[in-house]
NUDOMI-213761 format. One record per residue: residue number from 1; residue in one letter; chain; x, y negated, z of N, C-alpha, C in turn. Coordinates in nm, 3 decimals. Layout:
<tortors>
TORTOR  nr rest kette      nu      nv      nw     cau     cav     caw      cu      cv      cw
TORTOR NUM    A     A       X       Y       Z       X       Y       Z       X       Y       Z
...
</tortors>
This chain:
<tortors>
TORTOR  nr rest kette      nu      nv      nw     cau     cav     caw      cu      cv      cw
TORTOR   1    X     A   7.629 -17.202  13.053   7.586 -17.114  12.943   7.697 -17.098  12.840
TORTOR   2    X     A   7.764 -17.206  12.807   7.870 -17.203  12.708   7.985 -17.115  12.754
TORTOR   3    X     A   8.014 -17.117  12.884   8.124 -17.035  12.936   8.087 -16.886  12.926
TORTOR   4    X     A   7.963 -16.852  12.956   7.916 -16.714  12.946   7.917 -16.670  12.801
TORTOR   5    X     A   7.868 -16.759  12.717   7.865 -16.729  12.573   8.007 -16.709  12.519
TORTOR   6    X     A   8.096 -16.794  12.564   8.235 -16.783  12.520   8.296 -16.652  12.572
TORTOR   7    X     A   8.266 -16.616  12.695   8.316 -16.492  12.754   8.266 -16.371  12.674
TORTOR   8    X     A   8.141 -16.370  12.634   8.085 -16.262  12.555   8.150 -16.255  12.417
TORTOR   9    X     A   8.174 -16.372  12.358   8.241 -16.376  12.227   8.383 -16.320  12.237
TORTOR  10    X     A   8.453 -16.352  12.344   8.589 -16.300  12.364   8.586 -16.147  12.380
TORTOR  11    X     A   8.486 -16.096  12.454   8.472 -15.951  12.470   8.444 -15.885  12.336
TORTOR  12    X     A   8.352 -15.945  12.259   8.321 -15.890  12.126   8.443 -15.894  12.036
TORTOR  13    X     A   8.518 -16.005  12.045   8.639 -16.018  11.964   8.739 -15.909  12.003
TORTOR  14    X     A   8.758 -15.886  12.133   8.850 -15.782  12.180   8.805 -15.643  12.131
TORTOR  15    X     A   8.673 -15.620  12.134   8.621 -15.492  12.086   8.647 -15.475  11.936
TORTOR  16    X     A   8.626 -15.581  11.859   8.651 -15.574  11.715   8.798 -15.547  11.688
TORTOR  17    X     A   8.886 -15.617  11.760   9.030 -15.597  11.743   9.066 -15.453  11.780
TORTOR  18    X     A   9.014 -15.404  11.890   9.044 -15.269  11.934   8.995 -15.165  11.831
TORTOR  19    X     A   8.873 -15.185  11.785   8.818 -15.093  11.685   8.897 -15.100  11.554
TORTOR  20    X     A   8.939 -15.218  11.516   9.019 -15.234  11.394   9.152 -15.162  11.410
TORTOR  21    X     A   9.215 -15.175  11.525   9.342 -15.105  11.551   9.321 -14.953  11.546
TORTOR  22    X     A   9.210 -14.905  11.602   9.180 -14.762  11.597   9.160 -14.716  11.453
TORTOR  23    X     A   9.089 -14.798  11.374   9.066 -14.764  11.233   9.198 -14.758  11.157
TORTOR  24    X     A   9.287 -14.853  11.187   9.418 -14.855  11.120   9.497 -14.729  11.158
TORTOR  25    X     A   9.496 -14.694  11.286   9.568 -14.575  11.332   9.509 -14.450  11.268
TORTOR  26    X     A   9.375 -14.443  11.261   9.312 -14.328  11.197   9.343 -14.323  11.048
TORTOR  27    X     A   9.345 -14.438  10.982   9.378 -14.441  10.839   9.522 -14.395  10.817
TORTOR  28    X     A   9.613 -14.439  10.904   9.752 -14.396  10.892   9.765 -14.245  10.913
TORTOR  29    X     A   9.695 -14.192  11.013   9.698 -14.048  11.039   9.637 -13.972  10.921
TORTOR  30    X     A   9.528 -14.024  10.868   9.464 -13.963  10.752   9.560 -13.960  10.633
TORTOR  31    X     A   9.631 -14.069  10.610   9.728 -14.075  10.500   9.840 -13.974  10.522
TORTOR  32    X     A   9.888 -13.961  10.646   9.994 -13.862  10.676   9.943 -13.720  10.649
TORTOR  33    X     A   9.819 -13.694  10.693   9.762 -13.561  10.672   9.740 -13.532  10.524
TORTOR  34    X     A   9.693 -13.632  10.451   9.673 -13.613  10.306   9.806 -13.586  10.238
TORTOR  35    X     A   9.911 -13.656  10.279  10.044 -13.633  10.223  10.090 -13.491  10.255
TORTOR  36    X     A  10.069 -13.448  10.381  10.109 -13.313  10.421  10.033 -13.208  10.341
TORTOR  37    X     A   9.904 -13.231  10.321   9.824 -13.137  10.243   9.874 -13.131  10.099
TORTOR  38    X     A   9.901 -13.247  10.040   9.952 -13.251   9.902  10.087 -13.180   9.893
TORTOR  39    X     A  10.172 -13.202   9.993  10.304 -13.136   9.995  10.287 -12.984  10.006
TORTOR  40    X     A  10.198 -12.941  10.094  10.174 -12.797  10.112  10.114 -12.735   9.987
TORTOR  41    X     A  10.024 -12.808   9.921   9.966 -12.756   9.796  10.074 -12.740   9.691
TORTOR  42    X     A  10.163 -12.838   9.682  10.272 -12.831   9.585  10.364 -12.714   9.616
TORTOR  43    X     A  10.396 -12.697   9.744  10.482 -12.585   9.784  10.413 -12.452   9.753
TORTOR  44    X     A  10.284 -12.446   9.777  10.209 -12.325   9.748  10.209 -12.297   9.597
TORTOR  45    X     A  10.189 -12.401   9.517  10.191 -12.384   9.372  10.329 -12.340   9.325
TORTOR  46    X     A  10.434 -12.397   9.385  10.571 -12.357   9.349  10.596 -12.211   9.384
TORTOR  47    X     A  10.549 -12.169   9.502  10.567 -12.030   9.543  10.488 -11.936   9.451
TORTOR  48    X     A  10.369 -11.977   9.413  10.289 -11.895   9.323  10.360 -11.880   9.188
TORTOR  49    X     A  10.419 -11.989   9.139  10.493 -11.982   9.013  10.615 -11.893   9.027
TORTOR  50    X     A  10.684 -11.903   9.139  10.799 -11.817   9.164  10.757 -11.670   9.166
TORTOR  51    X     A  10.642 -11.642   9.230  10.592 -11.503   9.233  10.559 -11.456   9.092
TORTOR  52    X     A  10.495 -11.542   9.012  10.463 -11.503   8.874  10.591 -11.478   8.794
TORTOR  53    X     A  10.689 -11.566   8.811  10.817 -11.549   8.740  10.886 -11.420   8.783
TORTOR  54    X     A  10.886 -11.394   8.914  10.950 -11.272   8.965  10.878 -11.148   8.913
TORTOR  55    X     A  10.745 -11.152   8.909  10.668 -11.037   8.859  10.697 -11.016   8.711
TORTOR  56    X     A  10.704 -11.125   8.635  10.734 -11.111   8.493  10.874 -11.052   8.473
TORTOR  57    X     A  10.970 -11.097   8.553  11.106 -11.044   8.543  11.108 -10.896   8.582
TORTOR  58    X     A  11.034 -10.862   8.686  11.026 -10.722   8.729  10.960 -10.637   8.621
TORTOR  59    X     A  10.850 -10.686   8.565  10.783 -10.611   8.458  10.876 -10.590   8.339
TORTOR  60    X     A  10.952 -10.694   8.304  11.046 -10.682   8.193  11.156 -10.580   8.225
TORTOR  61    X     A  11.207 -10.587   8.348  11.313 -10.492   8.388  11.259 -10.350   8.388
TORTOR  62    X     A  11.136 -10.333   8.439  11.077 -10.199   8.439  11.055 -10.148   8.298
TORTOR  63    X     A  11.013 -10.236   8.210  10.992 -10.197   8.070  11.123 -10.154   8.007
TORTOR  64    X     A  11.227 -10.234   8.029  11.359 -10.200   7.974  11.408 -10.069   8.034
TORTOR  65    X     A  11.389 -10.053   8.164  11.432  -9.931   8.231  11.356  -9.810   8.176
TORTOR  66    X     A  11.225  -9.829   8.158  11.142  -9.720   8.105  11.186  -9.685   7.964
TORTOR  67    X     A  11.211  -9.786   7.881  11.258  -9.762   7.744  11.393  -9.691   7.746
TORTOR  68    X     A  11.481  -9.736   7.832  11.613  -9.673   7.841  11.599  -9.529   7.890
TORTOR  69    X     A  11.507  -9.507   7.983  11.482  -9.372   8.032  11.432  -9.280   7.922
TORTOR  70    X     A  11.339  -9.332   7.840  11.289  -9.251   7.728  11.400  -9.221   7.628
TORTOR  71    X     A  11.481  -9.322   7.598  11.592  -9.299   7.505  11.689  -9.196   7.563
TORTOR  72    X     A  11.716  -9.205   7.692  11.807  -9.109   7.755  11.747  -8.969   7.751
TORTOR  73    X     A  11.615  -8.956   7.773  11.551  -8.825   7.767  11.560  -8.767   7.626
TORTOR  74    X     A  11.537  -8.852   7.525  11.548  -8.804   7.387  11.691  -8.763   7.355
TORTOR  75    X     A  11.787  -8.840   7.400  11.928  -8.808   7.377  11.964  -8.678   7.448
TORTOR  76    X     A  11.916  -8.662   7.572  11.942  -8.540   7.646  11.881  -8.419   7.576
TORTOR  77    X     A  11.759  -8.434   7.528  11.694  -8.324   7.455  11.773  -8.290   7.330
TORTOR  78    X     A  11.822  -8.393   7.260  11.902  -8.370   7.140  12.032  -8.297   7.176
TORTOR  79    X     A  12.096  -8.337   7.285  12.218  -8.270   7.328  12.191  -8.124   7.366
TORTOR  80    X     A  12.077  -8.098   7.429  12.041  -7.959   7.462  12.022  -7.877   7.335
TORTOR  81    X     A  11.956  -7.937   7.235  11.938  -7.864   7.108  12.074  -7.834   7.044
TORTOR  82    X     A  12.160  -7.934   7.044  12.293  -7.913   6.987  12.370  -7.807   7.065
TORTOR  83    X     A  12.357  -7.809   7.198  12.425  -7.710   7.281  12.374  -7.569   7.248
TORTOR  84    X     A  12.241  -7.552   7.239  12.186  -7.419   7.205  12.235  -7.373   7.068
TORTOR  85    X     A  12.238  -7.466   6.974  12.284  -7.432   6.839  12.431  -7.387   6.843
TORTOR  86    X     A  12.515  -7.460   6.917  12.656  -7.423   6.929  12.672  -7.288   6.999
TORTOR  87    X     A  12.593  -7.264   7.105  12.599  -7.136   7.175  12.563  -7.023   7.079
TORTOR  88    X     A  12.457  -7.044   7.000  12.418  -6.942   6.902  12.528  -6.918   6.801
TORTOR  89    X     A  12.590  -7.024   6.752  12.699  -7.009   6.655  12.818  -6.935   6.717
TORTOR  90    X     A  12.850  -6.967   6.841  12.962  -6.900   6.909  12.930  -6.753   6.928
TORTOR  91    X     A  12.805  -6.725   6.971  12.765  -6.584   6.990  12.774  -6.508   6.858
TORTOR  92    X     A  12.735  -6.570   6.749  12.743  -6.504   6.618  12.887  -6.479   6.579
TORTOR  93    X     A  12.974  -6.572   6.610  13.115  -6.553   6.577  13.177  -6.443   6.663
TORTOR  94    X     A  13.135  -6.432   6.787  13.190  -6.331   6.876  13.128  -6.193   6.854
TORTOR  95    X     A  13.004  -6.188   6.805  12.935  -6.061   6.786  12.881  -6.057   6.644
TORTOR  96    X     A  12.954  -5.994   6.553  12.912  -5.992   6.412  12.776  -5.927   6.391
TORTOR  97    X     A  12.729  -5.845   6.481  12.598  -5.781   6.462  12.484  -5.883   6.474
TORTOR  98    X     A  12.513  -5.998   6.531  12.409  -6.101   6.544  12.409  -6.198   6.426
TORTOR  99    X     A  12.499  -6.178   6.332  12.504  -6.268   6.218  12.379  -6.252   6.134
TORTOR 100    X     A  12.338  -6.355   6.073  12.216  -6.353   5.991  12.236  -6.264   5.871
TORTOR 101    X     A  12.126  -6.207   5.824  12.129  -6.118   5.708  12.178  -6.197   5.588
TORTOR 102    X     A  12.274  -6.139   5.513  12.325  -6.204   5.394  12.428  -6.312   5.425
TORTOR 103    X     A  12.473  -6.315   5.549  12.570  -6.417   5.585  12.709  -6.360   5.580
TORTOR 104    X     A  12.733  -6.268   5.492  12.867  -6.214   5.475  12.891  -6.091   5.559
TORTOR 105    X     A  12.791  -6.003   5.575  12.806  -5.881   5.651  12.889  -5.783   5.567
TORTOR 106    X     A  13.013  -5.761   5.609  13.106  -5.679   5.533  13.107  -5.533   5.579
TORTOR 107    X     A  13.024  -5.493   5.672  13.030  -5.359   5.729  13.002  -5.252   5.623
TORTOR 108    X     A  12.924  -5.281   5.520  12.895  -5.181   5.417  13.010  -5.164   5.318
TORTOR 109    X     A  13.100  -5.259   5.312  13.211  -5.253   5.217  13.326  -5.170   5.271
TORTOR 110    X     A  13.335  -5.159   5.402  13.445  -5.085   5.462  13.398  -4.948   5.507
TORTOR 111    X     A  13.454  -4.841   5.449  13.412  -4.704   5.486  13.461  -4.661   5.621
</tortors>
């Protein structure tokens, strides 16, 4: 009876050792997976921050570009006004009949 009992105890002991080794292996794998998940979450958070930073930089560049575009349009419009004014002045100088009334029209003084 003692030999059978001892044999059963040895089998139970082997089962406990085997199960403990499996638990240790599973715990190690779980720790590796948790580390990988934490690493991936960190990488994902870093990429999200990079995307936010890039979007902010793009928005700022677009704003600056838009402002510069508006300034350029205003400057261009001002240059067009100046050009029209100069063309009118040149036309008046070349054609005295287009001169404004009272701007020195000498045609009545010369017979």
